[in-house]
Phi, psi and omega in degrees: 000129181230137176204157171254146184220144177215134182221146180205145177220131180235142184287332182067217182265011181273161181293331181209163178261113181255011174275149174220148180207164176173171177218157179220155180202154170245193180299327188230011182212146179227140178240131178233127187223141174219135179227145182237102178299135189272130173289163183086354177227157184287148169051051177299324179297322178295318178300315180295319180295315178298321179298314180296317183290329174295314177300319180297315180297317179296318181294319180301322179283322189276329187274095183232069350271359175247163177273127187298309180232097188296312179303318179294322177298313182297318179298315181295319181293320178299312182292324177295319178298316178302313183291328177295322178293316178299317180296318179301315180296320181294318181295329180269358180066037184281138178285330176234150185264146170297148183219154181206151167270168181202144169221137183214146179226143173242131181237123177195159181054027180078008181239159176232132169243152177211162180222148175211150177220120183098218186237018166284138192244158168239132175243138174240117182247129180227127179053039177081000181245146176284108182284318178194161169212160178291156177252123187298148173271066182229158179291329178294315179293323179298315179292320179297321179296330178274001179078020182261161181295143182235004185300329185270001185257132176286120184294342184277354181276112182255154176256005175200158176189174174272137177101349179283160180299331180279152176298130184290147171263133177217155181245133174258140179223158180105178006278149169246128178284122183281146179240157178310126177089355176302140179239131182240131181234126172253136183209157172275170183290350174297335177275301189286347179295334180237344180251125185288158180303316183293331178288321177297313180297318182295317181292320178295326180284332190275326189228159173297157185305319185291349173254319185294316184295310176299325178297316180295318180295316179296324177298315180295318180296318181295315181289328181288335177073198185300334182257022183301141177290166169303140179236116183228134182222135172233116186236148182223143170242132187273134172052051181284159179293154185302323187268004193286305187226151176286345183263021184286140177241130173240129180261007186296331182266000179284135178283160177301140177085357180271137183233129178239144183206145170256003191280328188302322180272342181062203177265114185297137178214098185294349181280347182270118182257353187272351182290119182255105183299323180297319179294320179296313181296324177296316180297315181294322177298320178295319178299311182296324178293320177296319178297317180299316180295320178297318180296321179294321180292327184273350183277000000 
């Protein structure tokens, strides 16, 4: 499995960066995840961090070296992430729960499946054209899909997310068979809120990832102005040529059973003082123990 990857996150005009992103891979499977901690609720960064680390723990257990049932894996990981956030809030006695949106994709056997909850998006661009993108779980997107006017609707109002008291709504998509040169972009709403879909597709088609992604982020920051939202992008190109990018990853030399990840550390943000490493490690230990018990019951 070969792919090129480029990721970047900018704080914009906000007091802190509550976006998190990362990827993990084995010899034959790759996981790409992005979460956007929600403002208006406490500890959005923690919610996003817990979501990524839950996915990482699940992927590490499931990818041996491929995930047996990808849709079931994605569904289970989403719900586990939701419950970890709820548990974290309960243990701290919080009156309101941390919340986050999430989008994640698994690529293996030449196919891609993905899941999303909220308004973090996935774009798939092929031969310069936007093949598909996720549809936000927002009232604005819902009205637009029905062909109704959306000028009066706040795009930030979502009807689902991870960490809320209600059971999250999420959409599973795929499989899509990947082709040489396909480009996949995961992003927070800080990007698509000011940069149009056709602009994202055009920039991805025009330049290599290491040029296209920073260009898109700078475009979003400039248009967003002094109050610009956090802007985070994780982009991948499938089966790129050997000489194409410095960010190319090849898993061909990875031994069986080896797992690599950028997710554990997340996106560093020294302005966040609320991240409790002990709480995170406790949550991940609980996740791994639950996975172990499930595996024993199924064996």
